[in-house]
N, C-alpha and C positions, 0 to 999 in steps of 0.2 A: 306788233311784232315786228320783231328787227326786219330790215330787207335783205335780202339775197345778195351773194357779188355780183350776179348779172342784174339784177334788177339797181340796185346800188348805181352798176355801171352807165348803164342809161339813162339814168337819171341826172347822173351827173356829165352825161352829154349833154343833156338837152338843158341842163343848168347854165352852159357854156356859151349854147348857142343864145339862151336868152340874152344871157348879159350883151355878147356880141349887138342881139338886135336893138336894145334897149338903148343906144346911142347910134347916129345917123353917120353915114357913111361919110368919112375922111374926118369925123369926130370921135372915133373910137377910142377906147383908153388905151394906153401904152405904157410901158417901163412897168415901174411902181406899182403906180396906181394901182392898173388894169390887176397884179398880181395878188394885190392886195384885196382889191373887191371879190376877185374870184375866192382867194384862200376862203376870207369868211363867211362868205355863201356857201362854200363847199364844209365848212367846218357846223355850218346851222346844220344842214342835211343829214351832216352825219350823225349829230347828237340828237335831232327828231326820229332819224329811224332808232336809236336806241332809248327811244321814251322822253329823252327830255329838251324842253325847249331851252333853246338857246339865242337870247337876246344881246345884238351889237348897242353899245351907247355911240355917244357921238364921236370918241373920240378911236373907235372902231376896236373897244378893247370886249371881250366876250364876257356873259358873267349868268348863272343859271337862272332861269324860270320856274315856276311851277310845273310841276311834272303829279300826275296817275301812280299811285303805289299799289293802289289795291281798288278792285270791285266788287261789294256784297252788296248779296238779295236775304233779308232776313224780316222775320216780322217784329217787329221791336214795339209795334203800338198797341199789339192785342186785341187788333178789328180781322184775323185771321188773313188778311192779304202783306204781299213780302213788300218792302219799304227799300229805297234804293239808298245805301251807303257808298261814298266815294271818300276811299283816303287817300290824300294828296301830300306835296311836302314839295320844300325848296332845297335842294342843296345846297352845300357850305362854296362847291365850287362844282362848275361843270364836268360832269361823270364821278362825282364823291358820292360814296355810300351814304355821307355825313348829313341827315339833313337836318339844318338848322332852324325851320320853322313846320310844322305838321300838325293837321285838321282834316276833322271828317265832315262832309256836307252831307245831311241825310235828306233826303225827298219823302215824305211820308206818303201814305197810299194817297188818303187823304185832301194833299194839295200842300201843306204846311211846309218848312224848310226848317233847317235847324243847324246850327255847325258847334262843333266841340275844337276845342281846342287839346294838344297834346304838348307832353314834354320831348326838342329835340333830340337827337340819337340816329341811332341803327338799327338797323331791322325793324320797321313798325309797322305795326298789324292790329287789328281787333280780332276778339272772340264772343260768340252771341252765346251765354250760358245765363239760364234764371239762378242768379247764385242770391238774392232776397226770397225764393220761393212765392212767387204771385201769380206765377202762371204763363209771364209774358219774359224773356229773354231779355236779360242784357247786356252792354256794350262794355268792354272789359279791353282797353287802347293801350298797346305797352311801346316801347320803344327802349333800346340799349345805349345804356349812355357811353360804354366803351370804354377800355383802357384794362388794365390787369383785374378786376375784380367784374368786371362783365356784369354788374350791377341795371338789372330791368327797372323802368318806368312806369308805373300804372296812375290809371283811371279809371272810375268804374260810376257807367251811367243806367238811369234806367229813364223810357220814355212810354212809358206805358200811359194810355190813355191820352197821346197825343202832350201830356206833362212831361219836361223834359229836368229831371231831377238829378242830383250828383249821390251817389253812394260811398262813405267811406271804406281807406282798403282793411285790413285790419290791424292792430295797433302793433307796436315792435311789442319782441317779448324782452323781460326785465332780465339779462345777461351779465355776468360777471363774472372774471378766472386770472388764474394770476400763476407763476411760477411759485416752486416750493423746494423744499432741500432734498437729495433724496433720488435727486431728476424726477419729478415727479410737477403736475399742474393741477389744479382744482377750480373746476366749471361748475359755476352755480347757475340755479335756472328757479329765478325769485317767484316766475308765476306761480309753478309747482310744489315751490319748499322742497329742490332737489338740487342733489351733491354729485357731480363726477368726480373720479381721482382719473390722471390720464400719463400714462407710464411714457415717460420719455427717454429712457434710456436707450433707444435707439438711433438717440440724436447726442447724445453725449459729444462726441468728440468735435459738432459744430459747433457746440453750445459752448464747449471750452475753448475755444479759437476764438469766437465772439465776446468772450468772457463774460458769458452769464452764468455759468457756474467755475466752480474751481476744479482740480483733478479728483478733490474726495466726493463729487456732489452737493457740496454748500454753494448757495447762492450767492454773488459776490454783492448783490443789492436787490432789493424785491424789483419784480418785473411783471407787468402782466399781459394778458394774451390779449392777441389784438382778436377783435371783435366786428365783425362785418355786420352793414344792413344787409336787411331781405335781397339775394340775388332775383330770386324768380318764384314767381307763383304757380301752381299749378292748381287746376281745377280736378277735385277727385269725390268718388261717392263717398260716403259716410255710412255704416252701416247701421238702421234701426233710425236714420233720418227719411227726408224728404227730399231727392235731388242733391244737388252737390255744394260740396265746402270749399276752399283752397288750402292750399300745403304750402307754406314756405320754407324756404332754407335759406339759414345763416354763416357762413363760413366760419372758421375759429382758426385763428393762428396763430404760431408762435415766436419765431423773433422776427418775422418777416412775413411778406403776406403768401408768399409760395410757399413760406413753412406751414401745411397746411396739418392741422391735427384731426380736424372731423368737422363735420355741419348738425345743427341744431334744426330737426325738422320739426315743426306746429302744424297741426289741423284747426283749422278753423273752418266753423259754421254760424251765417247767418240767421239769427234768429231774435225777433220782438224789437227790431230796429238796430242792435247792433250786435257786434261779432262774438263769438262764447268760443273761448279755448276746449278742445276738444282733448289734444296733446299734445306734449313737447318731448321729442325722443333725441337723446347725443347718440350720433350714428360716428364711432371715430372713423380714419382716413384706415381704407384698405381693410379695413375688416370684413 
């Protein structure tokens, strides 16, 4: 919990007195040395108050140390008792929201300990859902890679019976798409053998300006659609199925990434040790 302004002021005064007391009378630091030591200690106190450990190296520079991101309690072994899961990370720099290293430490109720590494990124978290339908909650860890795409990175694990096992995420859909004449585009979902025609007439002026189309709506040259990897997975209930599956979203763009045409939403269900595609649906932007 962050310090209040009053509490921080008290700690600052205590810190100041402690620095002075650490040196015998007549040999206390003066000038720049005193200022340097004082500011380093004060900076350390500030970041500890914010939940970040700051370490000073021999040259007086500061760097971010590991910090606790989340604390969880969940039964992930299936013994009916809650296990302690701590998600930790090391920021790219002191105060940075980007974690250059992320991992989870698990202390199981029977005493065993485990460690799971995750991909670096922003806003890391773990969700506890039984996705392989064995009666025990699995651990779905994620972090955001950042950038305009906002792609999340995932890792799925099970610890049933105290045996740590990695579970794969759903496979990537086989998608392809291209611009066509008459200001239209064609999107193919090979997994379901479906084809969707996309009306691009509202983007006519922009596409002519960019040189993709001529004024009569004819293509200047072949041009493919931009197909993102899965940006996010959401646990969802699936009708007629036990428990939850995962719903993944892939953005389809035209001339550039911000030129969003829509999303392909794929719903997956884990069964017999593999992910089964339940359905794939094209969702036009602003539909």
